[in-house]
SERO-763262 format. One record per residue: residue number from 1; residue in one letter; x, y, z of N, C-alpha, C in turn. Coordinates in pm, 1 decimal. Layout:
! SERO-763262
+------+------+----------+----------+----------+----------+----------+----------+----------+----------+----------+
! resi ! resn !   n_east !  n_north !     n_up !  ca_east ! ca_north !    ca_up !   c_east !  c_north !     c_up !
+------+------+----------+----------+----------+----------+----------+----------+----------+----------+----------+
!  NUM !    a !        X !        Y !        Z !        X !        Y !        Z !        X !        Y !        Z !
...
+------+------+----------+----------+----------+----------+----------+----------+----------+----------+----------+
This chain:
! SERO-763262
+------+------+----------+----------+----------+----------+----------+----------+----------+----------+----------+
! resi ! resn !   n_east !  n_north !     n_up !  ca_east ! ca_north !    ca_up !   c_east !  c_north !     c_up !
+------+------+----------+----------+----------+----------+----------+----------+----------+----------+----------+
!    1 !    x !     84.0 !   -118.5 !      0.0 !      0.0 !      0.0 !      0.0 !     88.2 !    124.5 !      0.0 !
!    2 !    x !     52.7 !    219.5 !    -80.3 !    130.6 !    342.7 !    -92.8 !    103.5 !    434.3 !     26.1 !
!    3 !    x !    210.8 !    489.1 !     81.3 !    197.2 !    586.6 !    189.1 !    241.8 !    722.3 !    137.0 !
!    4 !    x !    224.1 !    822.2 !    217.7 !    257.0 !    959.3 !    177.1 !    405.1 !    975.5 !    143.3 !
!    5 !    x !    492.4 !    893.4 !    202.0 !    635.5 !    908.1 !    179.9 !    687.1 !    828.1 !     61.2 !
!    6 !    x !    602.7 !    744.5 !      3.6 !    648.0 !    662.0 !   -108.2 !    664.3 !    744.6 !   -235.1 !
!    7 !    x !    765.2 !    712.0 !   -308.3 !    791.6 !    777.2 !   -436.1 !    717.1 !    703.6 !   -546.6 !
!    8 !    x !    720.4 !    569.9 !   -538.7 !    662.7 !    487.1 !   -644.0 !    544.9 !    406.3 !   -589.5 !
!    9 !    x !    442.4 !    391.4 !   -671.4 !    327.9 !    312.5 !   -628.3 !    343.5 !    166.3 !   -666.4 !
!   10 !    x !    429.8 !    139.4 !   -764.0 !    449.5 !      1.9 !   -809.1 !    592.9 !    -15.1 !   -856.0 !
!   11 !    x !    652.8 !   -128.7 !   -819.2 !    788.2 !   -161.2 !   -862.7 !    789.4 !   -307.3 !   -904.6 !
!   12 !    x !    846.4 !   -333.0 !  -1022.0 !    859.4 !   -469.8 !  -1071.8 !   1006.8 !   -504.1 !  -1086.1 !
!   13 !    x !   1037.9 !   -628.9 !  -1060.1 !   1177.2 !   -673.9 !  -1069.4 !   1187.1 !   -803.9 !  -1147.8 !
!   14 !    x !   1101.0 !   -821.4 !  -1246.3 !   1094.8 !   -949.8 !  -1314.7 !   1133.3 !   -946.7 !  -1462.8 !
!   15 !    x !   1189.0 !   -835.5 !  -1509.8 !   1231.5 !   -830.4 !  -1649.8 !   1382.2 !   -847.6 !  -1658.0 !
!   16 !    x !   1424.8 !   -949.5 !  -1733.4 !   1567.3 !   -975.5 !  -1751.1 !   1600.6 !   -979.9 !  -1899.2 !
!   17 !    x !   1713.9 !   -920.8 !  -1934.4 !   1760.7 !   -921.1 !  -2072.1 !   1912.9 !   -922.4 !  -2071.1 !
!   18 !    x !   1971.8 !  -1020.3 !  -2136.8 !   2118.0 !  -1031.6 !  -2148.7 !   2189.7 !  -1025.0 !  -2014.0 !
!   19 !    x !   2138.1 !  -1095.4 !  -1913.7 !   2204.7 !  -1101.6 !  -1784.0 !   2186.1 !   -979.3 !  -1697.1 !
!   20 !    x !   2094.7 !   -891.9 !  -1734.1 !   2064.3 !   -772.9 !  -1654.4 !   1917.3 !   -780.0 !  -1612.5 !
!   21 !    x !   1892.4 !   -764.4 !  -1483.2 !   1755.9 !   -755.6 !  -1433.5 !   1724.3 !   -608.4 !  -1413.1 !
!   22 !    x !   1612.0 !   -567.3 !  -1468.6 !   1569.8 !   -427.3 !  -1463.1 !   1467.9 !   -408.6 !  -1351.4 !
!   23 !    x !   1491.0 !   -307.4 !  -1269.2 !   1397.2 !   -269.8 !  -1164.9 !   1317.2 !   -152.4 !  -1220.7 !
!   24 !    x !   1191.4 !   -179.2 !  -1253.2 !   1103.6 !    -79.6 !  -1315.2 !   1006.8 !    -24.3 !  -1212.1 !
!   25 !    x !    977.9 !    104.6 !  -1221.5 !    890.2 !    168.3 !  -1123.7 !    789.3 !    261.1 !  -1190.8 !
!   26 !    x !    674.6 !    273.2 !  -1125.1 !    566.6 !    361.6 !  -1169.8 !    524.7 !    449.7 !  -1052.7 !
!   27 !    x !    495.6 !    574.8 !  -1080.5 !    459.0 !    668.6 !   -973.6 !    310.3 !    666.5 !   -942.6 !
!   28 !    x !    229.3 !    612.3 !  -1033.7 !     84.2 !    606.3 !  -1011.2 !     33.4 !    467.0 !  -1044.2 !
!   29 !    x !    -93.9 !    444.0 !  -1017.5 !   -158.0 !    317.9 !  -1052.4 !   -219.9 !    322.6 !  -1191.8 !
!   30 !    x !   -197.1 !    430.4 !  -1264.4 !   -253.7 !    448.5 !  -1398.1 !   -189.9 !    350.4 !  -1495.6 !
!   31 !    x !   -272.3 !    264.8 !  -1556.6 !   -221.1 !    164.9 !  -1650.5 !   -157.6 !    227.3 !  -1774.8 !
!   32 !    x !   -187.7 !    352.1 !  -1804.5 !   -132.2 !    419.8 !  -1921.7 !      1.4 !    488.1 !  -1894.4 !
!   33 !    x !     41.0 !    493.3 !  -1769.0 !    167.9 !    557.7 !  -1733.4 !    285.2 !    471.6 !  -1780.4 !
!   34 !    x !    384.0 !    535.7 !  -1837.4 !    507.6 !    466.7 !  -1872.4 !    592.3 !    452.4 !  -1747.0 !
!   35 !    x !    642.1 !    333.0 !  -1724.3 !    731.9 !    311.9 !  -1611.5 !    871.6 !    358.3 !  -1647.2 !
!   36 !    x !    956.9 !    361.7 !  -1547.5 !   1095.7 !    398.0 !  -1571.5 !   1186.2 !    300.9 !  -1497.6 !
!   37 !    x !   1303.8 !    277.8 !  -1553.3 !   1401.9 !    190.3 !  -1490.0 !   1472.9 !    271.6 !  -1382.3 !
!   38 !    x !   1467.4 !    222.1 !  -1259.3 !   1532.7 !    293.5 !  -1149.6 !   1664.2 !    227.8 !  -1108.7 !
!   39 !    x !   1680.9 !     99.8 !  -1149.8 !   1806.4 !     29.9 !  -1119.4 !   1821.1 !    -90.4 !  -1212.6 !
!   40 !    x !   1946.3 !   -133.7 !  -1227.7 !   1976.9 !   -253.5 !  -1305.6 !   2068.7 !   -340.2 !  -1220.3 !
!   41 !    x !   2045.7 !   -471.6 !  -1226.4 !   2128.4 !   -564.5 !  -1149.9 !   2192.5 !   -663.7 !  -1246.1 !
!   42 !    x !   2324.6 !   -672.6 !  -1241.1 !   2397.0 !   -768.8 !  -1321.8 !   2384.5 !   -905.3 !  -1254.5 !
!   43 !    x !   2331.1 !  -1005.1 !  -1326.4 !   2306.9 !  -1136.3 !  -1265.9 !   2435.2 !  -1214.6 !  -1238.5 !
!   44 !    x !   2544.5 !  -1178.6 !  -1302.6 !   2672.2 !  -1247.8 !  -1280.2 !   2748.0 !  -1186.3 !  -1162.7 !
!   45 !    x !   2766.1 !  -1054.7 !  -1167.2 !   2846.8 !   -986.9 !  -1064.9 !   2764.7 !   -937.1 !   -945.9 !
!   46 !    x !   2631.3 !   -934.6 !   -960.5 !   2539.2 !   -881.0 !   -859.8 !   2558.0 !   -730.6 !   -838.3 !
!   47 !    x !   2626.5 !   -666.1 !   -932.1 !   2646.7 !   -521.4 !   -923.7 !   2514.2 !   -450.4 !   -952.9 !
!   48 !    x !   2485.7 !   -349.3 !   -872.4 !   2364.1 !   -269.7 !   -889.7 !   2404.1 !   -135.6 !   -947.4 !
!   49 !    x !   2339.6 !    -97.8 !  -1056.3 !   2360.1 !     34.8 !  -1113.8 !   2229.9 !    111.6 !  -1092.7 !
!   50 !    x !   2236.9 !    217.5 !  -1015.1 !   2118.5 !    298.3 !   -985.9 !   2101.2 !    405.9 !  -1092.3 !
!   51 !    x !   1986.1 !    408.3 !  -1154.2 !   1953.3 !    511.6 !  -1250.9 !   1873.0 !    623.7 !  -1186.1 !
!   52 !    x !   1819.6 !    596.5 !  -1069.3 !   1749.8 !    697.0 !   -988.8 !   1809.0 !    687.6 !   -848.3 !
!   53 !    x !   1879.9 !    789.0 !   -807.5 !   1950.3 !    789.2 !   -678.6 !   1856.8 !    765.6 !   -560.0 !
!   54 !    x !   1730.6 !    801.2 !   -574.3 !   1634.6 !    782.5 !   -464.7 !   1614.6 !    635.2 !   -431.8 !
!   55 !    x !   1640.3 !    547.5 !   -527.6 !   1622.4 !    404.4 !   -505.8 !   1722.4 !    348.6 !   -404.3 !
!   56 !    x !   1833.4 !    417.9 !   -384.7 !   1935.3 !    372.3 !   -289.2 !   1882.5 !    371.8 !   -146.3 !
!   57 !    x !   1792.6 !    463.5 !   -115.7 !   1744.0 !    476.9 !     21.9 !   1594.5 !    451.9 !     35.9 !
!   58 !    x !   1526.2 !    426.3 !    -73.0 !   1382.3 !    402.0 !    -67.9 !   1355.7 !    257.1 !    -26.8 !
!   59 !    x !   1278.9 !    239.2 !     79.1 !   1253.0 !    106.4 !    133.5 !   1184.3 !     14.4 !     32.2 !
!   60 !    x !   1086.9 !     65.4 !    -39.3 !   1013.1 !    -12.3 !   -138.8 !   1106.9 !    -59.8 !   -250.5 !
!   61 !    x !   1192.7 !     28.4 !   -298.5 !   1288.6 !     -7.3 !   -402.7 !   1390.4 !   -108.6 !   -351.2 !
!   62 !    x !   1438.8 !    -88.2 !   -230.3 !   1536.9 !   -179.8 !   -173.5 !   1479.4 !   -319.3 !   -152.4 !
!   63 !    x !   1351.9 !   -329.0 !   -117.8 !   1286.5 !   -459.0 !   -104.3 !   1289.5 !   -532.8 !   -238.2 !
!   64 !    x !   1256.1 !   -462.9 !   -345.4 !   1254.8 !   -523.4 !   -479.5 !   1395.5 !   -565.8 !   -520.6 !
!   65 !    x !   1493.5 !   -483.9 !   -491.0 !   1632.7 !   -513.7 !   -525.9 !   1683.8 !   -632.4 !   -444.9 !
!   66 !    x !   1659.2 !   -632.1 !   -316.0 !   1705.8 !   -741.7 !   -231.1 !   1637.4 !   -873.5 !   -264.8 !
!   67 !    x !   1514.1 !   -865.9 !   -307.7 !   1443.4 !   -986.7 !   -350.4 !   1517.2 !  -1052.6 !   -466.9 !
!   68 !    x !   1563.5 !   -971.6 !   -560.2 !   1640.2 !  -1022.9 !   -673.8 !   1774.5 !  -1078.6 !   -625.7 !
!   69 !    x !   1846.2 !  -1001.6 !   -545.5 !   1978.0 !  -1044.0 !   -498.7 !   1971.7 !  -1175.4 !   -422.3 !
!   70 !    x !   1865.5 !  -1196.1 !   -347.4 !   1852.0 !  -1319.0 !   -267.7 !   1825.7 !  -1441.9 !   -354.7 !
!   71 !    x !   1786.1 !  -1421.0 !   -479.5 !   1760.0 !  -1535.3 !   -568.5 !   1877.3 !  -1564.1 !   -661.8 !
!   72 !    x !   1977.0 !  -1475.6 !   -662.9 !   2092.4 !  -1496.1 !   -753.1 !   2194.1 !  -1589.9 !   -690.5 !
+------+------+----------+----------+----------+----------+----------+----------+----------+----------+----------+
């Protein structure tokens, strides 16, 4: 559930392409909204590249990222 402090209303961590898992986020529940990649995780090195600096400290984003890391 989204709270007043949340940046993103939805985050997905299930798209992988060429050994990179993309962390995609949406700011609203609007199905027409384009999501944006906030982080990428290399499946070999487990290196995280943040495309949105807010994801480094956002609890919701970190949950999605750690979920991926725990399965690698």
